[in-house]
Every structure is written in structure tokens, then in C-alpha cells.
C-alpha distance (Angstrom), angle and dihedral (degrees) to the residues before:
residue distance angle dihedral
X1 . . .
X2 3.79 . .
X3 3.76 90.1 .
X4 3.75 91.1 55.8
X5 3.75 93.2 66.6
X6 3.74 92.1 55.1
X7 3.76 91.2 42.8
X8 3.76 92.2 55.5
X9 3.76 91.4 55.1
X10 3.76 89.6 47.3
X11 3.78 92.0 50.3
X12 3.74 92.1 53.0
X13 3.79 91.2 48.4
X14 3.78 91.2 49.7
X15 3.75 93.3 47.9
X16 3.75 89.5 51.4
X17 3.80 91.0 49.3
X18 3.78 90.2 49.1
X19 3.78 91.7 57.7
X20 3.76 134.3 -102.4
X21 3.75 118.0 6.4
X22 3.80 112.0 -136.2
X23 3.77 119.6 -123.6
X24 3.85 109.3 -83.6
X25 3.79 116.3 -101.8
X26 3.80 88.5 -129.5
X27 3.80 134.0 5.1
X28 3.80 107.5 -109.8
X29 3.81 115.4 -138.9
X30 3.79 120.7 -99.5
X31 3.81 113.4 -116.2
X32 3.84 105.8 -172.9
X33 3.82 93.0 177.8
X34 3.79 121.9 -177.3
X35 3.81 117.1 -103.5
X36 3.83 85.6 -132.3
X37 3.81 89.3 68.0
X38 3.81 90.8 67.1
X39 3.81 109.2 104.4
X40 3.85 94.2 -137.4
X41 3.81 139.7 2.6
X42 3.81 117.9 -86.2
X43 3.81 130.8 -145.7
X44 3.80 110.7 171.7
X45 3.76 138.6 165.2
X46 3.79 109.3 -157.8
X47 3.76 141.0 -167.7
X48 3.76 112.7 -154.2
X49 3.76 129.6 -161.6
X50 3.76 111.1 -164.7
X51 3.79 126.0 -166.8
X52 3.78 124.5 -169.8
X53 3.79 112.8 169.5
X54 3.80 105.8 -48.9
X55 3.82 93.3 -22.6
X56 3.80 119.5 102.0
X57 3.80 127.7 -174.7
X58 3.77 137.4 174.4
X59 3.80 121.8 -140.5
X60 3.79 137.5 176.8
X61 3.79 124.9 -138.1
X62 3.77 140.9 -178.4
X63 3.79 118.6 -152.1
X64 3.79 128.0 -172.7
X65 3.78 123.2 174.0
X66 3.78 135.0 167.2
X67 3.80 135.6 156.3
X68 3.83 91.5 -72.4
X69 3.80 104.2 44.9
X70 3.77 150.8 -13.0
X71 3.82 120.8 -129.3
X72 3.78 124.7 -171.4
X73 3.81 132.3 177.9
X74 3.80 121.2 -174.1
X75 3.79 123.8 -166.0
X76 3.76 129.3 -163.3
X77 3.79 121.2 -172.1
X78 3.81 90.9 -7.9
X79 3.81 94.0 -54.9
X80 3.78 126.7 106.3
X81 3.78 108.3 -116.6
X82 3.77 101.2 177.7
X83 3.79 141.4 3.9
X84 3.80 120.5 -164.5
X85 3.79 132.1 -167.2
X86 3.81 122.7 -173.7
X87 3.81 121.9 -179.2
X88 3.81 97.7 174.6
X89 3.80 93.1 -92.0
X90 3.80 109.0 40.0
X91 3.79 129.2 43.5
X92 3.80 112.9 -156.6
X93 3.75 124.7 -174.2
X94 3.78 136.6 -175.6
X95 3.77 112.7 -159.4
X96 3.77 130.8 -167.3
X97 3.81 113.1 -122.7
X98 3.82 89.9 -117.7
X99 3.80 93.9 54.8
X100 3.81 110.8 112.2
X101 3.82 116.5 -118.8
X102 3.82 90.5 -121.7
X103 3.82 89.3 75.4
X104 3.79 100.5 89.9
X105 3.80 122.4 -170.7
X106 3.80 90.7 -146.9
X107 3.83 93.2 59.3
X108 3.81 92.0 45.3
X109 3.81 90.9 52.0
X110 3.80 92.2 47.9
X111 3.81 92.1 49.5
X112 3.80 91.4 49.5
X113 3.75 92.3 49.3
X114 3.80 92.2 46.5
X115 3.79 89.0 54.5
X116 3.80 100.9 42.0
X117 3.78 112.8 22.9
X118 3.81 122.8 87.7
X119 3.79 115.7 -85.5
X120 3.81 92.2 -123.1
X121 3.83 91.6 56.6
X122 3.81 90.6 50.3
X123 3.80 92.7 47.5
X124 3.81 91.5 51.0
X125 3.83 91.2 54.5
X126 3.81 97.2 50.1
X127 3.79 121.9 106.4
X128 3.78 122.7 -124.9
X129 3.81 113.1 -68.6
X130 3.82 94.3 30.9
X131 3.82 127.6 96.7
X132 3.78 140.1 174.3
X133 3.80 123.1 -139.4
X134 3.80 122.3 -168.4
X135 3.80 127.3 177.3
X136 3.83 95.1 173.2
X137 3.81 93.4 -98.5
X138 3.78 100.9 50.8
X139 3.80 130.6 31.1
X140 3.79 118.6 -166.7
X141 3.79 131.7 -168.5
X142 3.77 106.8 -153.8
X143 3.74 138.8 -173.9
X144 3.77 105.2 -159.5
X145 3.82 105.7 -45.7
X146 3.82 95.6 -22.7
X147 3.81 122.2 97.7
X148 3.82 110.1 -145.6
X149 3.81 100.7 168.5
X150 3.78 125.0 30.3
X151 3.78 133.4 -179.5
X152 3.80 120.4 -164.3
X153 3.80 121.1 -166.3
X154 3.81 119.0 -156.1
X155 3.80 126.1 -154.9
X156 3.83 91.3 -108.3
X157 3.82 91.4 57.4
X158 3.79 96.5 -102.9
X159 3.78 114.6 142.6
X160 3.77 126.2 -151.2
X161 3.79 117.5 -163.6
X162 3.76 118.0 -167.7
X163 3.80 116.9 -168.5
X164 3.80 104.0 -166.4
X165 3.80 92.8 175.5
X166 3.82 93.0 61.2
X167 3.82 99.3 25.4
X168 3.81 104.1 -118.0
X169 3.77 139.1 112.6
X170 3.77 130.5 -155.8
X171 3.78 128.7 -161.5
X172 3.80 114.5 -159.8
X173 3.78 129.6 -161.1
X174 3.82 112.7 -174.3
X175 3.77 135.6 -167.2
X176 3.80 115.2 -160.0
X177 3.80 106.9 -130.7
X178 3.82 96.1 -170.6
X179 3.76 114.1 116.5
X180 3.79 111.5 -132.1
X181 3.81 113.5 -130.2
X182 3.83 117.3 -142.2
């Protein structure tokens, strides 16, 4: 799940690098979940493989989250493209001048939260007509009977996020950077 957040950012960066992003088929709901609703702190280094149409890109990301805030930095070609901070009320972003305007901090945050936050917290934030289903392997964000966002978890920890509304997919490989205390 942690990899999904980074993958979403990577997907948006790749789509922007590939050219214009088409208008989404549907507007996905905004989650804006509190960092305090995460079950445990996160410290992840991630490799992201983003696919938008025939374009593929690889990105690196660093994610840290605890009960007070979430911080994310995404790099493309060795340069930091975006830094995000979310404290549960305010979303701050620092963008590189070369970063395309299609890369939106709000979508990145929502993708991260869809991938990493508890299913019950996501379900509580959804508007009428939307639902989230999660069987432990696959998480789906649905409007009625249509799945618009899907996260698949593999046995090796790889995450695959498929955003059908905006037409991209993101594969995330994460390394947990937290040091275990004896």
C-alpha cells in the first residue's frame, strides 16, 4: 500500500512528461484523511514505474508519515519535481519550475491515501454513490458498479495502482527505511 502513494505521484509525473493528460472520465472523490488515522508511521524509499498510454517512466520517491504529517518527495531524472506536506488540514507543495501543471498535489495525496490508509477511513470519507471494497489483495474505488481506481497487492509487496478514470497505471516497489528497535 505504501508503494501506491509513491506510484501515484510517479504516474502523474510520467503522464505530464508524456504530454497532455486527457480530461478524466470521472472526477474521483477527494479523501483528505488525517495522518493520525494511519495505523503506524511510514518511512519508505520507493521506485515507481509509471505507464500512461505507450509512455513509461521510472521515478524515485521518499515518503515519511506519522500521526502529525505526511511528507513526500518525488524525483525524476535525478531532480526533485515535487515535495508535498499534509498535516490533515493544509496541503503544501513545492514544485520545480519544469514540473507540468497536470501534476496536482491533491491527486497525489488522494492516491497515496487510497493505497495506504485503512479501508474504514477511506469508506467514511466517500460521498454518496461511491464505495471501497478490499479483500486484502485488491482494493477498489467504485462508483455504483464501476471500478475507477484499483490497487493490487502482490505477495512480494509490489503494488500496482490502476487509475481508470485518468488512464494511467503505477507499479510501486518499496523499501521500508524504518530501523527496527530490539
